[in-house]
N, CA and C of each residue as an Amber inpcrd file, in Angstrom:
protein
   342
   0.8490000  -1.1640000   0.0000000   0.0000000   0.0000000   0.0000000
   0.9010000   1.2360000   0.0000000   0.5580000   2.1730000  -0.8340000
   1.3960000   3.3680000  -0.9140000   1.0930000   4.3140000   0.2390000
   2.0130000   5.2210000   0.4130000   1.9000000   6.1440000   1.5370000
   0.6800000   7.0660000   1.4080000   0.3500000   7.4960000   0.1940000
  -0.7600000   8.4220000  -0.0050000  -2.1050000   7.7590000   0.3040000
  -2.2140000   6.4450000   0.0720000  -3.4830000   5.7800000   0.3660000
  -3.6940000   5.6140000   1.8690000  -2.6160000   5.5060000   2.6500000
  -2.7720000   5.4400000   4.1010000  -3.3840000   6.7280000   4.6240000
  -2.9080000   7.8440000   4.1230000  -3.4430000   9.1370000   4.5590000
  -4.8850000   9.3210000   4.0890000  -5.2060000   8.7690000   2.9510000
  -6.5580000   8.9000000   2.4300000  -7.5600000   8.1900000   3.3350000
  -7.1770000   7.0590000   3.9050000  -8.0770000   6.3420000   4.8050000
  -8.3570000   7.1500000   6.0650000  -7.3180000   7.8040000   6.6020000
  -7.5110000   8.5890000   7.8190000  -8.3640000   9.8240000   7.5620000
  -8.2910000  10.3720000   6.3730000  -9.0470000  11.5770000   6.0550000
 -10.4550000  11.2800000   5.5360000 -10.7310000  10.0610000   5.1490000
 -12.0210000   9.7300000   4.5590000 -13.1600000   9.8840000   5.5610000
 -12.9470000   9.4520000   6.8040000 -14.0090000   9.5450000   7.8080000
 -14.4010000  10.9830000   8.1190000 -13.4440000  11.8390000   8.5030000
 -13.8120000  13.2380000   8.7640000 -14.3790000  13.9440000   7.5380000
 -13.8640000  13.6310000   6.3580000 -14.3850000  14.2360000   5.1430000
 -15.8350000  13.8260000   4.9090000 -16.1490000  12.5760000   5.1280000
 -17.5230000  12.1030000   4.9680000 -18.4450000  12.7660000   5.9870000
 -17.9720000  12.9510000   7.2120000 -18.7760000  13.6110000   8.2410000
 -19.0760000  15.0600000   7.8640000 -18.0580000  15.7870000   7.4430000
 -18.2560000  17.1930000   7.0670000 -19.1760000  17.2950000   5.8590000
 -18.9700000  16.4490000   4.8750000 -19.8070000  16.4750000   3.6850000
 -21.2580000  16.1240000   4.0250000 -21.4570000  15.1370000   4.8960000
 -22.8140000  14.7660000   5.2900000 -23.5190000  15.8710000   6.0520000
 -22.8000000  16.5310000   6.9580000 -23.4080000  17.6350000   7.6910000
 -23.7080000  18.8170000   6.7830000 -22.8580000  19.0450000   5.8110000
 -23.0790000  20.1580000   4.8880000 -24.2960000  19.9090000   4.0080000
 -24.3950000  18.7180000   3.4640000 -25.5080000  18.4200000   2.5600000
 -26.7880000  18.0940000   3.3170000 -26.6660000  17.6580000   4.5670000
 -27.8500000  17.2890000   5.3340000 -28.5850000  18.4770000   5.9290000
 -27.9040000  19.5750000   6.1470000 -28.5470000  20.7570000   6.7260000
 -29.3690000  21.4640000   5.6660000 -30.5460000  21.9380000   6.0360000
 -31.3530000  22.6550000   5.0460000 -30.7140000  24.0140000   4.7410000
 -30.8170000  24.4640000   3.5080000 -30.2390000  25.7580000   3.1680000
 -30.9650000  26.8980000   3.8930000 -30.2890000  27.9980000   4.0580000
 -30.8530000  29.1300000   4.8040000 -32.0640000  29.7230000   4.0970000
 -32.0810000  29.6900000   2.7720000 -33.1960000  30.2980000   2.0460000
 -34.4420000  29.4130000   2.0470000 -34.3390000  28.1780000   2.5320000
 -35.4800000  27.2780000   2.5470000 -36.4480000  27.5900000   3.6870000
 -36.0460000  28.4240000   4.6370000 -36.9020000  28.7300000   5.7770000
 -38.0750000  29.6230000   5.3800000 -37.9960000  30.2390000   4.2340000
 -39.0750000  31.1270000   3.8050000 -38.7490000  32.5630000   4.1860000
 -39.4920000  33.4660000   3.6210000 -39.2010000  34.8730000   3.9040000
 -39.5640000  35.2280000   5.3480000 -38.6860000  35.9500000   5.9640000
 -38.9490000  36.4200000   7.3190000 -39.8850000  37.6140000   7.2390000
 -40.6040000  37.8480000   8.3120000 -41.5160000  38.9910000   8.2990000
 -40.6740000  40.2660000   8.2790000 -40.9240000  41.1080000   7.3030000
 -40.1150000  42.3220000   7.1900000 -40.3810000  43.2440000   8.3730000
 -39.3310000  43.5140000   9.1400000 -39.4670000  44.3870000  10.2950000
 -39.1490000  45.8060000   9.8550000 -40.0320000  46.6840000  10.1580000
 -39.8530000  48.0730000   9.7810000 -39.0150000  48.7850000  10.8410000
 -38.0990000  49.6500000  10.4560000 -37.3040000  50.3850000  11.4380000
 -38.1050000  51.4950000  12.1160000 -39.2880000  51.7570000  11.6550000
 -40.0830000  52.8440000  12.2260000 -40.4780000  52.5980000  13.6790000
 -40.8310000  51.3810000  14.1130000 -41.1700000  51.2230000  15.5280000
 -39.9890000  51.5450000  16.4460000 -38.7950000  51.2420000  16.0230000
 -37.6220000  51.5560000  16.8410000 -37.4360000  53.0630000  16.9020000
 -37.5690000  53.7210000  15.7540000 -37.4180000  55.1750000  15.7210000
 -38.5030000  55.8510000  16.5480000 -39.7330000  55.3300000  16.4650000
 -40.8240000  55.9110000  17.2540000 -40.5840000  55.7240000  18.7470000
 -40.0650000  54.5550000  19.1350000 -39.7830000  54.3080000  20.5490000
 -38.6610000  55.2100000  21.0400000 -37.6440000  55.4350000  20.2010000
 -36.5450000  56.3160000  20.5890000 -37.0330000  57.7510000  20.7380000
 -37.8800000  58.2020000  19.8250000 -38.4210000  59.5600000  19.9130000
 -39.2570000  59.7250000  21.1690000 -40.0830000  58.7330000  21.4840000
 -40.9130000  58.8160000  22.6830000 -40.0550000  58.8360000  23.9480000
 -38.9620000  58.0880000  23.9600000 -38.0880000  58.0610000  25.1260000
 -37.3820000  59.4060000  25.3160000 -36.9330000  60.0140000  24.2290000
 -36.2720000  61.3190000  24.3140000 -37.2550000  62.3880000  24.7820000
 -38.4750000  62.3230000  24.2900000 -39.4750000  63.3150000  24.6970000
 -39.8580000  63.1560000  26.1650000 -39.7220000  61.9470000  26.7130000
 -40.0820000  61.7140000  28.1070000 -38.9920000  62.1730000  29.0760000
 -37.7730000  62.4060000  28.5900000 -36.6770000  62.8370000  29.4580000
 -36.8750000  64.2860000  29.9110000 -36.4220000  64.5960000  31.1240000
 -36.5080000  65.9810000  31.5750000 -35.5520000  66.8810000  30.7830000
 -35.8280000  68.1700000  30.7590000 -35.0330000  69.1210000  29.9810000
 -33.6170000  69.2410000  30.5240000 -33.4210000  69.0920000  31.8350000
 -32.0800000  69.2030000  32.4200000 -31.1680000  68.0840000  31.9080000
 -31.7010000  66.9030000  31.7600000 -30.9110000  65.7680000  31.2600000
 -30.5150000  66.0040000  29.8100000 -31.4340000  66.5490000  29.0210000
 -31.1360000  66.8280000  27.6210000 -30.0850000  67.9250000  27.4960000
 -30.1160000  68.9240000  28.3960000 -29.1290000  70.0040000  28.3570000
 -27.7410000  69.4640000  28.6830000 -27.6460000  68.5440000  29.6470000
 -26.3530000  67.9490000  29.9850000 -25.8210000  67.1210000  28.8140000
 -26.7010000  66.3990000  28.1510000 -26.2910000  65.5750000  27.0170000
 -25.8190000  66.4490000  25.8640000 -26.4560000  67.6050000  25.6680000
 -26.0570000  68.5090000  24.5900000 -24.6920000  69.1200000  24.8730000
 -24.3840000  69.4090000  26.1490000 -23.0840000  69.9800000  26.4860000
 -21.9740000  68.9330000  26.3690000 -22.2540000  67.6880000  26.6880000
 -21.2510000  66.6300000  26.6380000 -20.9980000  66.1410000  25.2150000
 -21.9240000  66.3420000  24.3140000 -21.7980000  65.8320000  22.9530000
 -20.6090000  66.4130000  22.1910000 -20.2730000  67.7120000  22.2470000
 -19.1250000  68.2030000  21.4800000 -17.7860000  67.6580000  21.9720000
 -17.6800000  67.2200000  23.2190000 -16.4180000  66.6970000  23.7390000
 -16.0820000  65.3350000  23.1270000 -17.0690000  64.5610000  22.7730000
 -16.8240000  63.2240000  22.2410000 -16.1220000  63.2490000  20.8800000
 -16.5240000  64.0890000  19.9080000 -15.8040000  64.0870000  18.6320000
 -14.3570000  64.5580000  18.7690000 -14.0590000  65.4400000  19.7140000
 -12.6860000  65.8990000  19.8840000 -11.7900000  64.7380000  20.3140000
 -12.2980000  63.8840000  21.1980000 -11.5180000  62.7190000  21.6320000
 -11.3410000  61.7410000  20.4730000 -12.3460000  61.5990000  19.6320000
 -12.2500000  60.6910000  18.4950000 -11.2490000  61.2260000  17.4670000
 -11.1560000  62.5490000  17.3130000 -10.2160000  63.1230000  16.3610000
  -8.7810000  62.8880000  16.8040000  -8.5180000  62.9220000  18.1120000
  -7.1670000  62.7240000  18.6040000  -6.6530000  61.3290000  18.2790000
  -7.5040000  60.3160000  18.4210000  -7.0620000  58.9540000  18.1330000
  -7.0430000  58.6890000  16.6390000  -7.8440000  59.4050000  15.8600000
  -7.9240000  59.1560000  14.4270000  -6.8410000  59.8710000  13.6320000
  -6.0920000  60.8130000  14.2260000  -5.0840000  61.5640000  13.4940000
  -3.8730000  60.7250000  13.1230000  -3.5270000  59.7710000  13.9280000
  -2.3010000  59.0010000  13.7440000  -2.5590000  57.7960000  12.8340000
  -1.7600000  57.6210000  11.7790000  -1.9200000  56.4330000  10.9330000
  -1.6100000  55.1610000  11.7230000  -2.1680000  54.0560000  11.2680000
  -2.0500000  52.8000000  12.0160000  -0.6010000  52.3690000  12.1820000
   0.1990000  52.4640000  11.1270000   1.5610000  51.9460000  11.1980000
   2.4940000  52.8390000  12.0130000   2.0160000  53.9950000  12.4590000
   2.8140000  54.8390000  13.3440000   2.4350000  54.6310000  14.8100000
   1.4500000  53.8010000  15.0740000   1.0940000  53.4700000  16.4430000
   1.9470000  52.2960000  16.9070000   1.8850000  52.0060000  18.1970000
   2.6650000  50.8890000  18.7450000   2.2070000  49.5580000  18.1480000
   0.8980000  49.3790000  18.0540000   0.3770000  48.1380000  17.4760000
   0.7890000  47.9880000  16.0140000   0.7780000  49.0840000  15.2780000
   1.1830000  49.0380000  13.8810000   2.6560000  48.6990000  13.7290000
   3.4970000  49.2730000  14.6060000   4.9270000  48.9730000  14.5530000
   5.1800000  47.5010000  14.8690000   4.4640000  46.9750000  15.8520000
   4.6050000  45.5520000  16.1930000   4.1640000  44.6850000  15.0160000
   3.0780000  45.0800000  14.3630000   2.5980000  44.3210000  13.2050000
   3.6390000  44.3340000  12.0840000   4.2800000  45.4800000  11.8490000
   5.2960000  45.5550000  10.8050000   6.5190000  44.7050000  11.1400000
   6.9300000  44.7110000  12.4010000   8.0800000  43.9000000  12.8050000
   7.7680000  42.4150000  12.6280000   6.5780000  41.9950000  13.0590000
   6.1960000  40.5840000  12.9020000   6.0930000  40.2020000  11.4320000
   5.5370000  41.0970000  10.6250000   5.4130000  40.8220000   9.1920000
   6.7900000  40.7110000   8.5540000   7.6960000  41.6320000   8.9070000
   9.0430000  41.5810000   8.3530000   9.7830000  40.3200000   8.7620000
   9.6480000  39.9460000  10.0370000  10.2880000  38.7200000  10.5050000
   9.7450000  37.4920000   9.8110000   8.4530000  37.4530000   9.6380000
   7.8190000  36.3110000   8.9740000   8.2570000  36.2110000   7.5200000
   8.2690000  37.3440000   6.8220000   8.6860000  37.3210000   5.4170000
  10.1690000  36.9620000   5.2840000  10.9870000  37.4460000   6.2200000
  12.3990000  37.0950000   6.1910000  12.6190000  35.6160000   6.4120000
  11.9140000  35.0370000   7.3780000  12.0430000  33.6080000   7.6330000
  11.5280000  32.7920000   6.4420000  10.4510000  33.2940000   5.8060000
   9.9190000  32.6000000   4.6350000  10.9490000  32.5870000   3.5120000
  11.6040000  33.7310000   3.2880000  12.6180000  33.7990000   2.2280000
  13.8040000  32.9020000   2.5560000  14.2180000  32.9000000   3.8180000
  15.3290000  32.0410000   4.2400000  14.9660000  30.5660000   4.0500000
  13.7810000  30.1890000   4.4770000  13.3510000  28.7960000   4.3520000
  13.2230000  28.3920000   2.9000000  12.7460000  29.3030000   2.0900000
  12.5350000  29.0120000   0.6840000  13.8810000  28.7730000  -0.0100000
  14.8780000  29.5720000   0.3510000  16.1770000  29.4040000  -0.3030000
  16.8950000  28.1440000   0.1950000  16.6430000  27.7130000   1.4140000
  17.2890000  26.5110000   1.9610000  16.4230000  25.2640000   1.8270000
  15.3820000  25.3340000   1.0260000  14.4350000  24.2260000   0.9460000
  14.7050000  23.3440000  -0.2740000  15.8930000  23.2990000  -0.7180000
  16.2240000  22.4550000  -1.8670000  16.3640000  20.9980000  -1.4180000
  15.7940000  20.1160000  -2.1890000  15.8940000  18.7030000  -1.8740000
  17.2120000  18.1800000  -2.4390000  17.9960000  17.5920000  -1.5720000
  19.2840000  17.0360000  -1.9950000  19.2020000  15.5250000  -1.8390000
  19.1110000  14.8760000  -2.9480000  18.9470000  13.4330000  -2.9470000
  20.2750000  12.7520000  -3.2640000  20.5680000  11.6520000  -2.5650000
  21.8110000  10.9340000  -2.8840000  21.7350000  10.2550000  -4.2520000
  20.5640000  10.1000000  -4.8180000  20.4190000   9.4250000  -6.1050000
  20.8240000  10.3420000  -7.2540000  20.9260000  11.6270000  -7.0260000
  21.2630000  12.5390000  -8.1250000  22.7080000  12.5500000  -8.4040000
């Protein structure tokens, strides 16, 4: 028995299981159309909730709202690769590509039969 057929036997069982589960499950579109939910009830509920709030709470929320975009602008000014996480990602990527190139160049098969 060849080496490739031994591996085929070990993979046949899991492959059959995955294939059976894939073909045995009903497709998602077979459930039928879902009832279309309108976004208007959510918007109406949000409007009613805002109208029920006292005016003092709304005034505090209006004063706090301009501070939030300023904080978002500070974090958004810096490009990703100039942040610490970006620098770490570049170092890992460079190391991985370097190791790949090294492995690729040293991956020659040297057979005594040649």
